[in-house]
N, CA, C and O atoms as a DFTB+ gen file, in Angstrom:
664 C
 N C O
     1  1     -64.355     -24.584       6.551
     2  2     -63.968     -23.245       6.058
     3  2     -63.240     -22.609       7.056
     4  3     -62.306     -21.927       6.635
     5  1     -63.415     -22.641       8.370
     6  2     -62.664     -21.755       9.292
     7  2     -61.425     -22.516       9.380
     8  3     -60.413     -21.821       9.473
     9  1     -61.251     -23.888       9.373
    10  2     -59.968     -24.269       9.353
    11  2     -59.232     -24.088       8.167
    12  3     -58.006     -24.067       8.281
    13  1     -59.736     -23.953       7.044
    14  2     -58.814     -23.621       5.891
    15  2     -58.503     -21.968       6.006
    16  3     -57.425     -21.493       5.650
    17  1     -59.442     -21.286       6.473
    18  2     -58.974     -19.854       6.661
    19  2     -57.882     -19.731       7.637
    20  3     -56.841     -19.128       7.376
    21  1     -58.125     -20.318       8.788
    22  2     -57.064     -20.425      10.020
    23  2     -55.629     -20.892       9.071
    24  3     -54.565     -20.275       9.018
    25  1     -55.965     -22.077       8.417
    26  2     -54.507     -22.355       7.763
    27  2     -53.776     -21.501       6.827
    28  3     -52.546     -21.452       6.786
    29  1     -54.646     -20.757       5.995
    30  2     -54.398     -19.832       5.062
    31  2     -53.497     -18.560       5.929
    32  3     -52.380     -18.130       5.643
    33  1     -54.268     -18.203       6.900
    34  2     -53.647     -16.981       7.933
    35  2     -52.310     -17.428       8.384
    36  3     -51.332     -16.684       8.305
    37  1     -52.249     -18.678       8.873
    38  2     -51.183     -19.130       9.527
    39  2     -49.862     -19.161       8.738
    40  3     -48.742     -18.823       9.122
    41  1     -50.331     -19.742       7.308
    42  2     -49.474     -19.425       6.366
    43  2     -48.868     -18.300       5.933
    44  3     -47.648     -18.207       5.799
    45  1     -49.673     -17.404       5.697
    46  2     -49.344     -16.082       5.338
    47  2     -48.725     -15.339       6.627
    48  3     -47.988     -14.398       6.333
    49  1     -48.872     -15.564       7.849
    50  2     -48.182     -15.192       8.931
    51  2     -46.651     -15.746       8.891
    52  3     -45.666     -15.027       9.059
    53  1     -46.619     -17.128       8.642
    54  2     -45.575     -17.557       8.421
    55  2     -44.499     -17.030       7.285
    56  3     -43.298     -16.898       7.523
    57  1     -45.052     -16.779       6.150
    58  2     -44.389     -16.333       5.123
    59  2     -43.865     -14.908       5.325
    60  3     -42.755     -14.563       4.921
    61  1     -44.806     -14.006       6.038
    62  2     -44.494     -12.924       6.410
    63  2     -43.145     -12.857       7.480
    64  3     -42.200     -12.088       7.299
    65  1     -43.238     -13.713       8.503
    66  2     -42.100     -13.789       9.383
    67  2     -40.935     -14.118       8.531
    68  3     -39.910     -13.442       8.621
    69  1     -41.026     -15.124       7.703
    70  2     -39.886     -15.595       6.799
    71  2     -39.181     -14.286       6.119
    72  3     -38.001     -13.945       6.202
    73  1     -40.215     -13.679       5.447
    74  2     -39.664     -12.448       4.539
    75  2     -38.991     -11.425       5.591
    76  3     -37.877     -10.970       5.330
    77  1     -39.641     -11.069       6.744
    78  2     -39.062     -10.270       7.737
    79  2     -37.638     -10.670       8.090
    80  3     -36.745      -9.826       8.160
    81  1     -37.415     -12.087       8.333
    82  2     -36.242     -12.481       8.646
    83  2     -35.186     -12.412       7.710
    84  3     -34.031     -12.176       8.067
    85  1     -35.617     -12.669       6.141
    86  2     -34.728     -12.630       5.137
    87  2     -34.369     -10.956       5.169
    88  3     -33.207     -10.569       5.049
    89  1     -35.285     -10.206       5.311
    90  2     -35.005      -8.770       5.092
    91  2     -33.960      -8.265       6.154
    92  3     -33.078      -7.442       5.906
    93  1     -34.160      -8.818       7.269
    94  2     -33.063      -8.397       8.458
    95  2     -31.790      -9.094       8.038
    96  3     -30.706      -8.557       8.265
    97  1     -31.872     -10.263       7.437
    98  2     -30.467     -10.851       6.947
    99  2     -29.889     -10.012       5.924
   100  3     -28.686      -9.751       5.944
   101  1     -30.675      -9.565       5.017
   102  2     -30.374      -8.692       3.937
   103  2     -29.702      -7.651       4.265
   104  3     -28.620      -7.350       3.760
   105  1     -30.464      -6.825       5.401
   106  2     -30.057      -5.678       5.785
   107  2     -28.566      -5.381       6.657
   108  3     -27.804      -4.416       6.699
   109  1     -28.582      -6.776       7.341
   110  2     -27.268      -7.121       8.072
   111  2     -26.107      -7.165       7.094
   112  3     -25.096      -6.481       7.255
   113  1     -26.278      -7.941       6.138
   114  2     -25.412      -8.087       4.966
   115  2     -25.067      -6.913       4.467
   116  3     -23.873      -6.629       4.371
   117  1     -26.023      -6.064       4.080
   118  2     -25.718      -4.840       3.499
   119  2     -24.849      -3.875       4.482
   120  3     -23.937      -3.170       4.051
   121  1     -25.204      -3.917       5.742
   122  2     -24.533      -3.238       6.573
   123  2     -23.142      -3.602       6.934
   124  3     -22.381      -2.775       7.436
   125  1     -22.768      -4.934       6.665
   126  2     -21.473      -5.391       6.944
   127  2     -20.684      -5.075       5.509
   128  3     -19.481      -4.826       5.595
   129  1     -21.209      -5.074       4.406
   130  2     -20.523      -4.616       3.058
   131  2     -20.337      -3.190       3.162
   132  3     -19.398      -2.648       2.579
   133  1     -21.309      -2.426       3.987
   134  2     -20.973      -0.888       3.901
   135  2     -19.781      -0.728       4.812
   136  3     -18.889       0.057       4.491
   137  1     -19.708      -1.481       6.020
   138  2     -18.619      -1.181       6.906
   139  2     -17.402      -1.645       6.163
   140  3     -16.330      -1.073       6.363
   141  1     -17.483      -2.526       5.418
   142  2     -16.270      -3.017       5.010
   143  2     -15.719      -1.968       3.752
   144  3     -14.547      -1.669       3.521
   145  1     -16.766      -1.581       3.128
   146  2     -16.343      -0.187       2.063
   147  2     -15.840       0.799       2.948
   148  3     -14.727       1.253       2.682
   149  1     -16.469       1.243       3.998
   150  2     -15.984       2.418       4.803
   151  2     -14.526       1.906       5.174
   152  3     -13.546       2.577       4.853
   153  1     -14.426       0.938       5.723
   154  2     -12.863       0.631       5.885
   155  2     -11.999       0.818       5.165
   156  3     -10.952       1.336       5.553
   157  1     -12.225       0.403       3.775
   158  2     -11.340       0.428       2.564
   159  2     -11.297       1.883       2.267
   160  3     -10.184       2.346       2.018
   161  1     -12.370       2.723       2.250
   162  2     -12.258       4.249       2.063
   163  2     -11.302       4.940       2.924
   164  3     -10.482       5.748       2.490
   165  1     -11.461       4.502       4.555
   166  2     -10.573       4.874       5.410
   167  2      -9.168       4.862       4.984
   168  3      -8.387       5.812       4.916
   169  1      -8.979       3.617       4.707
   170  2      -7.472       3.037       4.406
   171  2      -6.909       3.733       3.244
   172  3      -5.717       4.005       3.101
   173  1      -7.985       4.037       2.315
   174  2      -7.495       4.860       1.083
   175  2      -7.080       6.350       1.569
   176  3      -6.133       7.040       1.190
   177  1      -8.045       6.616       2.491
   178  2      -7.637       8.271       2.889
   179  2      -6.466       8.335       3.694
   180  3      -5.755       9.336       3.595
   181  1      -6.193       7.523       4.389
   182  2      -4.920       7.229       5.158
   183  2      -3.855       7.316       4.295
   184  3      -2.945       8.094       4.583
   185  1      -3.788       6.530       3.082
   186  2      -2.660       6.561       2.178
   187  2      -2.605       8.042       1.457
   188  3      -1.534       8.627       1.298
   189  1      -3.759       8.539       1.076
   190  2      -3.747       9.920       0.324
   191  2      -3.051      10.945       1.463
   192  3      -2.256      11.806       1.088
   193  1      -3.342      10.819       2.623
   194  2      -2.860      11.717       3.588
   195  2      -1.420      11.475       3.843
   196  3      -0.762      12.460       4.179
   197  1      -0.875      10.437       3.750
   198  2       0.687      10.065       3.919
   199  2       1.099      10.734       2.631
   200  3       1.970      11.601       2.702
   201  1       0.541      10.414       1.395
   202  2       1.367      10.758       0.331
   203  2       1.302      12.455       0.132
   204  3       2.193      13.085      -0.437
   205  1       0.120      13.046       0.691
   206  2       0.058      14.358       0.686
   207  2       1.188      15.023       1.627
   208  3       1.597      16.166       1.423
   209  1       1.691      14.138       2.760
   210  2       2.603      14.687       3.658
   211  2       3.806      14.684       2.932
   212  3       4.605      15.621       2.958
   213  1       3.979      13.462       2.167
   214  2       5.365      13.459       1.329
   215  2       5.608      14.606       0.533
   216  3       6.693      15.188       0.534
   217  1       4.366      15.040      -0.328
   218  2       4.512      16.035      -1.267
   219  2       4.721      17.173      -0.645
   220  3       5.570      17.937      -1.102
   221  1       4.077      17.476       0.386
   222  2       4.345      18.702       1.157
   223  2       5.750      18.940       1.652
   224  3       6.204      20.081       1.730
   225  1       6.413      17.908       1.975
   226  2       7.694      17.974       2.527
   227  2       8.688      18.121       1.271
   228  3       9.761      18.699       1.445
   229  1       8.341      17.596      -0.018
   230  2       8.976      17.729      -0.828
   231  2       8.835      19.042      -1.701
   232  3       9.805      19.494      -2.311
   233  1       7.573      19.638      -1.735
   234  2       7.528      20.839      -2.238
   235  2       6.967      21.999      -1.179
   236  3       5.875      22.540      -1.351
   237  1       7.786      22.291      -0.144
   238  2       7.190      23.050       0.829
   239  2       6.641      24.303       0.409
   240  3       5.679      24.747       1.036
   241  1       7.050      24.857      -0.437
   242  2       6.510      26.216      -1.098
   243  2       5.586      26.213      -2.170
   244  3       5.137      27.223      -2.712
   245  1       5.287      24.899      -2.490
   246  2       4.573      24.455      -3.825
   247  2       5.211      24.859      -4.826
   248  3       4.523      25.427      -5.675
   249  1       6.489      24.747      -5.064
   250  2       7.082      25.329      -6.143
   251  2       7.262      23.900      -7.027
   252  3       7.361      22.730      -6.654
   253  1       7.260      24.475      -8.265
   254  2       7.478      23.539      -9.342
   255  2       8.906      23.179      -9.505
   256  3       9.753      24.067      -9.603
   257  1       9.254      21.776      -9.542
   258  2      10.677      21.393      -9.541
   259  2      11.426      22.150     -10.945
   260  3      10.863      22.361     -12.020
   261  1      12.565      22.415     -10.660
   262  2      13.288      23.037     -11.777
   263  2      13.479      22.000     -12.938
   264  3      13.160      22.237     -14.103
   265  1      13.991      20.917     -12.533
   266  2      14.196      19.676     -13.512
   267  2      13.764      18.551     -13.162
   268  3      13.939      18.195     -11.997
   269  1      12.986      17.580     -14.233
   270  2      12.395      16.357     -13.899
   271  2      13.416      15.260     -14.611
   272  3      13.681      15.373     -15.808
   273  1      13.920      14.293     -13.879
   274  2      14.585      13.246     -14.529
   275  2      13.837      11.901     -14.456
   276  3      12.907      11.723     -13.670
   277  1      14.246      11.046     -15.235
   278  2      13.671       9.574     -15.103
   279  2      14.662       8.638     -15.465
   280  3      15.707       9.024     -15.988
   281  1      14.441       7.455     -15.241
   282  2      15.388       6.231     -15.518
   283  2      14.751       5.108     -15.106
   284  3      14.121       4.997     -14.055
   285  1      14.940       4.143     -16.063
   286  2      14.316       2.693     -15.855
   287  2      15.408       2.003     -14.919
   288  3      16.623       1.989     -15.116
   289  1      14.729       1.450     -13.889
   290  2      15.637       0.724     -13.150
   291  2      14.887      -0.808     -12.788
   292  3      13.713      -1.047     -13.069
   293  1      15.546      -1.498     -12.308
   294  2      15.182      -2.999     -11.796
   295  2      14.715      -2.881     -10.380
   296  3      15.472      -2.511      -9.482
   297  1      13.378      -3.219     -10.176
   298  2      12.979      -3.023      -8.994
   299  2      12.673      -4.301      -8.323
   300  3      11.903      -5.120      -8.825
   301  1      13.303      -4.492      -7.127
   302  2      13.236      -5.733      -6.267
   303  2      12.625      -5.606      -5.106
   304  3      12.430      -4.491      -4.623
   305  1      12.187      -6.893      -4.415
   306  2      11.687      -6.930      -3.060
   307  2      12.672      -7.418      -2.061
   308  3      13.602      -8.160      -2.375
   309  1      12.442      -6.968      -0.781
   310  2      13.302      -7.775       0.301
   311  2      12.534      -7.514       1.616
   312  3      11.661      -6.674       1.838
   313  1      13.086      -8.461       2.448
   314  2      12.413      -8.466       3.847
   315  2      13.371      -8.178       4.841
   316  3      14.520      -8.605       4.725
   317  1      12.982      -7.432       5.900
   318  2      13.794      -7.044       7.217
   319  2      14.445      -8.436       8.027
   320  3      14.162      -8.774       9.176
   321  1      15.281      -9.054       7.203
   322  2      15.970     -10.224       7.951
   323  2      17.470     -10.333       8.031
   324  3      17.970      -9.843       7.018
   325  1      18.141     -10.685       8.663
   326  2      19.677     -10.631       8.703
   327  2      20.377     -11.181       7.272
   328  3      21.369     -10.715       6.712
   329  1      19.595     -12.250       6.887
   330  2      20.135     -12.462       5.504
   331  2      20.076     -11.856       4.484
   332  3      20.880     -12.116       3.589
   333  1      19.094     -10.857       4.321
   334  2      18.922      -9.827       3.056
   335  2      19.224      -8.507       3.674
   336  3      18.961      -7.493       3.028
   337  1      19.792      -8.409       4.957
   338  2      20.052      -6.823       5.336
   339  2      21.529      -7.133       6.026
   340  3      22.309      -8.051       5.771
   341  1      21.638      -6.136       6.913
   342  2      22.832      -6.388       7.763
   343  2      22.502      -6.758       9.090
   344  3      21.339      -7.076       9.340
   345  1      23.380      -6.758       9.987
   346  2      23.123      -7.122      11.239
   347  2      21.948      -6.629      12.255
   348  3      21.528      -7.172      13.277
   349  1      21.569      -5.430      11.631
   350  2      20.191      -4.634      12.236
   351  2      19.231      -4.359      11.163
   352  3      19.029      -3.257      10.654
   353  1      18.670      -5.446      10.875
   354  2      17.641      -5.280       9.876
   355  2      16.379      -4.367      10.407
   356  3      15.714      -3.833       9.519
   357  1      16.051      -4.177      11.545
   358  2      15.105      -3.639      11.904
   359  2      15.321      -1.862      11.860
   360  3      14.435      -1.051      12.129
   361  1      16.596      -1.567      11.489
   362  2      16.749      -0.107      11.388
   363  2      17.422       0.116       9.977
   364  3      18.326      -0.645       9.630
   365  1      16.979       1.196       9.114
   366  2      17.498       1.848       7.890
   367  2      18.651       2.332       7.980
   368  3      19.136       2.596       9.080
   369  1      19.251       2.520       6.918
   370  2      20.588       3.371       6.960
   371  2      20.161       4.841       7.265
   372  3      21.061       5.595       7.634
   373  1      19.015       5.290       7.168
   374  2      18.672       6.712       7.589
   375  2      18.397       6.866       9.139
   376  3      18.147       7.967       9.630
   377  1      18.455       5.720       9.869
   378  2      18.367       5.381      11.299
   379  2      16.794       5.426      11.706
   380  3      16.353       5.671      12.829
   381  1      16.097       5.151      10.605
   382  2      14.518       4.991      10.914
   383  2      14.204       3.539      11.016
   384  3      14.915       2.709      10.449
   385  1      13.178       3.211      11.710
   386  2      12.773       1.870      11.820
   387  2      12.401       1.295      10.416
   388  3      11.778       1.984       9.608
   389  1      12.782       0.065      10.154
   390  2      12.238      -0.688       9.014
   391  2      10.875      -0.810       8.914
   392  3      10.318      -1.415       9.829
   393  1      10.057      -0.279       7.814
   394  2       8.803      -0.652       7.908
   395  2       8.352      -1.081       6.285
   396  3       9.119      -0.854       5.348
   397  1       7.062      -1.701       6.100
   398  2       6.712      -2.167       4.899
   399  2       6.687      -0.902       3.933
   400  3       6.060       0.107       4.254
   401  1       7.370      -0.990       2.779
   402  2       7.376       0.168       1.837
   403  2       8.747       0.939       1.927
   404  3       9.032       1.835       1.132
   405  1       9.533       0.553       2.894
   406  2      10.752       1.269       2.999
   407  2      11.653       1.217       1.642
   408  3      11.872       0.101       1.171
   409  1      12.147       2.281       1.037
   410  2      12.672       2.013      -0.255
   411  2      14.218       2.159       0.013
   412  3      14.681       2.993       0.791
   413  1      14.868       1.379      -0.616
   414  2      16.433       1.236      -0.761
   415  2      16.991       1.462      -2.050
   416  3      16.394       0.912      -2.975
   417  1      18.058       2.183      -2.349
   418  2      18.654       2.441      -3.824
   419  2      19.827       1.991      -3.605
   420  3      20.410       2.060      -2.523
   421  1      20.379       1.357      -4.914
   422  2      21.663       0.922      -5.302
   423  2      22.576       2.203      -5.170
   424  3      22.099       3.313      -5.409
   425  1      23.887       2.044      -4.789
   426  2      24.837       3.223      -4.198
   427  2      25.197       3.863      -5.717
   428  3      25.467       5.061      -5.796
   429  1      25.190       3.094      -6.799
   430  2      25.340       3.846      -8.138
   431  2      24.423       4.949      -8.450
   432  3      24.714       5.966      -9.079
   433  1      23.321       4.651      -7.961
   434  2      22.106       5.789      -8.129
   435  2      22.398       7.178      -7.263
   436  3      21.889       8.254      -7.577
   437  1      23.149       7.032      -6.309
   438  2      23.333       8.313      -5.485
   439  2      24.194       9.018      -6.116
   440  3      24.236      10.180      -5.712
   441  1      24.962       8.747      -7.025
   442  2      25.605       9.828      -7.672
   443  2      24.698      10.778      -8.524
   444  3      25.099      11.871      -8.922
   445  1      23.522      10.315      -8.759
   446  2      22.497      11.056      -9.669
   447  2      21.749      11.948      -8.695
   448  3      21.064      12.870      -9.137
   449  1      21.840      11.732      -7.458
   450  2      21.099      12.852      -6.449
   451  2      20.037      11.789      -5.608
   452  3      19.364      12.196      -4.661
   453  1      19.989      10.416      -6.077
   454  2      19.133       9.715      -5.182
   455  2      19.701       9.423      -3.804
   456  3      20.032       8.268      -3.540
   457  1      19.812      10.229      -3.060
   458  2      20.380       9.960      -1.638
   459  2      19.183       9.961      -0.486
   460  3      18.011      10.247      -0.732
   461  1      19.642       9.628       0.677
   462  2      18.816       9.348       1.732
   463  2      18.066      10.492       1.865
   464  3      18.605      11.598       1.858
   465  1      16.464      10.292       2.026
   466  2      15.781      11.491       2.541
   467  2      14.989      12.090       0.928
   468  3      13.927      12.712       0.907
   469  1      15.623      11.803      -0.041
   470  2      14.861      12.064      -1.372
   471  2      13.780      11.492      -1.658
   472  3      13.738      10.262      -1.616
   473  1      12.642      12.247      -2.021
   474  2      11.574      11.447      -2.549
   475  2      11.805      11.406      -4.061
   476  3      12.444      12.214      -4.736
   477  1      11.207      10.386      -4.431
   478  2      11.257       9.847      -5.903
   479  2       9.775       9.320      -6.202
   480  3       9.118       8.855      -5.271
   481  1       9.234       9.390      -7.525
   482  2       8.081       8.676      -7.804
   483  2       8.600       7.434      -8.492
   484  3       9.438       7.428      -9.393
   485  1       7.930       6.254      -7.893
   486  2       8.074       4.832      -8.699
   487  2       6.870       4.700      -9.376
   488  3       5.785       4.679      -8.796
   489  1       7.040       4.589     -10.828
   490  2       5.836       4.367     -11.667
   491  2       5.146       3.052     -11.181
   492  3       5.643       1.930     -11.080
   493  1       3.815       3.490     -10.894
   494  2       2.806       2.433     -10.633
   495  2       2.667       2.182      -9.219
   496  3       1.818       1.409      -8.775
   497  1       3.580       2.895      -8.424
   498  2       3.622       2.745      -6.796
   499  2       3.451       4.098      -6.075
   500  3       3.117       4.151      -4.891
   501  1       3.725       5.346      -6.935
   502  2       3.736       6.637      -6.463
   503  2       4.857       7.068      -5.575
   504  3       5.807       6.292      -5.462
   505  1       4.874       8.340      -4.851
   506  2       5.985       8.774      -4.214
   507  2       6.474       7.883      -3.102
   508  3       5.709       7.275      -2.353
   509  1       7.771       7.837      -3.034
   510  2       8.408       7.071      -2.002
   511  2       9.734       7.855      -1.763
   512  3      10.406       8.426      -2.622
   513  1      10.000       7.759      -0.291
   514  2      11.174       8.309       0.350
   515  2      12.273       7.407       0.318
   516  3      12.113       6.265       0.750
   517  1      13.415       7.789      -0.159
   518  2      14.582       6.800       0.096
   519  2      14.990       6.889       1.589
   520  3      15.155       7.939       2.210
   521  1      15.130       5.613       2.078
   522  2      15.411       5.520       3.413
   523  2      16.417       4.405       3.833
   524  3      16.730       4.073       4.976
   525  1      16.842       3.912       2.658
   526  2      17.812       2.824       2.845
   527  2      18.985       2.655       1.768
   528  3      18.783       3.177       0.671
   529  1      20.152       2.000       1.968
   530  2      21.066       1.728       0.872
   531  2      21.060       0.321       0.756
   532  3      20.836      -0.471       1.672
   533  1      21.378      -0.009      -0.691
   534  2      21.591      -1.241      -1.005
   535  2      23.172      -1.780      -0.919
   536  3      24.027      -0.896      -0.877
   537  1      23.526      -2.887      -0.895
   538  2      24.688      -3.511      -1.096
   539  2      25.437      -2.801      -2.310
   540  3      24.832      -2.470      -3.330
   541  1      26.828      -2.588      -2.116
   542  2      27.410      -2.031      -3.363
   543  2      27.489      -2.943      -4.508
   544  3      27.648      -2.447      -5.624
   545  1      27.398      -4.203      -4.375
   546  2      27.291      -5.163      -5.504
   547  2      25.950      -4.813      -6.405
   548  3      26.024      -5.157      -7.584
   549  1      25.032      -4.324      -6.080
   550  2      23.928      -4.075      -7.081
   551  2      24.092      -2.716      -7.702
   552  3      24.703      -1.801      -7.150
   553  1      23.461      -2.623      -8.989
   554  2      23.677      -1.660      -9.959
   555  2      22.281      -1.260     -10.478
   556  3      21.485      -2.089     -10.917
   557  1      22.049      -0.019     -10.404
   558  2      20.646       0.505     -11.211
   559  2      19.504      -0.283     -10.729
   560  3      18.791      -0.928     -11.498
   561  1      19.289      -0.221      -9.183
   562  2      18.375      -0.855      -8.568
   563  2      17.684      -0.188      -7.527
   564  3      18.222       0.657      -6.812
   565  1      16.379      -0.585      -7.416
   566  2      15.775      -0.159      -5.980
   567  2      15.028      -1.325      -5.617
   568  3      14.472      -2.153      -6.338
   569  1      15.123      -1.233      -4.243
   570  2      14.645      -2.289      -3.332
   571  2      13.398      -1.916      -2.461
   572  3      13.598      -1.010      -1.652
   573  1      12.157      -2.458      -2.491
   574  2      11.322      -2.291      -1.516
   575  2      10.921      -3.363      -0.655
   576  3      10.554      -4.489      -0.991
   577  1      11.065      -2.747       0.819
   578  2      10.847      -3.722       1.796
   579  2       9.242      -4.131       1.981
   580  3       8.323      -3.318       2.078
   581  1       9.116      -5.655       2.006
   582  2       7.890      -6.231       1.974
   583  2       7.600      -6.936       3.383
   584  3       8.559      -7.136       4.128
   585  1       6.453      -7.278       3.732
   586  2       6.191      -7.787       4.908
   587  2       6.849      -9.333       5.238
   588  3       7.317      -9.674       6.324
   589  1       6.779      -9.963       4.317
   590  2       7.444     -11.736       4.312
   591  2       7.767     -11.847       3.144
   592  3       7.513     -11.006       2.281
   593  1       8.478     -13.094       2.934
   594  2       9.124     -13.657       1.953
   595  2       7.979     -13.968       0.839
   596  3       8.243     -13.616      -0.311
   597  1       6.959     -14.484       1.041
   598  2       5.925     -14.658       0.146
   599  2       5.394     -13.549      -0.419
   600  3       4.962     -13.714      -1.560
   601  1       5.301     -12.469       0.049
   602  2       4.937     -11.028      -0.769
   603  2       6.173     -10.599      -1.494
   604  3       6.019     -10.114      -2.615
   605  1       7.403     -10.715      -0.993
   606  2       8.546     -10.346      -1.862
   607  2       8.470     -11.276      -3.011
   608  3       8.491     -10.791      -4.142
   609  1       8.401     -12.323      -2.882
   610  2       8.339     -13.342      -4.138
   611  2       7.172     -12.820      -4.988
   612  3       7.440     -12.647      -6.177
   613  1       6.122     -12.585      -4.648
   614  2       5.084     -11.962      -5.590
   615  2       5.425     -10.739      -6.386
   616  3       5.160     -10.545      -7.572
   617  1       6.082      -9.906      -5.520
   618  2       6.595      -8.689      -6.197
   619  2       7.566      -9.060      -7.309
   620  3       7.440      -8.694      -8.478
   621  1       8.604      -9.865      -6.805
   622  2       9.426     -10.658      -7.760
   623  2      10.496      -9.407      -8.172
   624  3      10.906      -8.587      -7.350
   625  1      10.830      -9.419      -9.465
   626  2      11.782      -8.588     -10.046
   627  2      11.121      -7.770     -11.269
   628  3      10.530      -8.447     -12.110
   629  1      11.166      -6.490     -11.425
   630  2      10.373      -5.877     -12.281
   631  2      11.320      -4.700     -12.729
   632  3      12.203      -4.206     -12.027
   633  1      10.993      -4.335     -14.006
   634  2      11.433      -2.923     -14.489
   635  2      10.402      -1.885     -14.323
   636  3       9.236      -1.988     -14.703
   637  1      10.965      -0.806     -13.681
   638  2      10.115       0.198     -13.243
   639  2      10.841       1.457     -13.542
   640  3      12.056       1.509     -13.351
   641  1      10.109       2.587     -14.045
   642  2      10.498       3.831     -14.356
   643  2      10.510       4.750     -12.964
   644  3       9.530       4.711     -12.220
   645  1      11.481       5.445     -12.699
   646  2      11.356       6.185     -11.635
   647  2      11.688       7.636     -12.034
   648  3      12.495       7.899     -12.926
   649  1      10.865       8.773     -11.160
   650  2      11.183      10.034     -11.651
   651  2      11.811      10.892     -10.376
   652  3      11.588      10.560      -9.212
   653  1      12.526      11.901     -10.698
   654  2      13.003      12.664      -9.599
   655  2      13.446      14.057     -10.020
   656  3      13.889      14.216     -11.157
   657  1      13.363      14.951      -9.274
   658  2      13.863      16.288      -9.475
   659  2      14.946      16.725      -8.859
   660  3      15.299      16.036      -7.901
   661  1      15.592      17.669      -9.112
   662  2      16.887      18.494      -8.518
   663  2      16.424      19.561      -7.498
   664  3      17.251      20.284      -6.941
């Protein structure tokens, strides 16, 4: 009877230890998931902050734009390479460093007021500042800088509506 009781106690202690270890693993996994979620939230907050800065630059006195215009354009993707840009792909036409998300417009859109420094809203992508110009052979296009050729190919060629104000 003592042996059976000792065996039962040892088994219960073993089960309790196993459950404690599983609880620790579960807790560790939950902490990792929480840290990942926190990282995503911080990234989103950074994006919101950047967009808010663009909006504040666009509407410094919180004035409503006098006229809102829109147009459907062809949106394409490019990379900062000599093959796709000029001899200085690391610098935009606005003399800013090239970075992911840099927006270039075709020169025919410049007559509509879409010039360097202008903020437009790209449907599905949000507010973006025009920082680069496309080769004059392109018409009715916007071009968005991507990190690499694979990302650019995934974006491919799309029809997007853009909005701007005078």
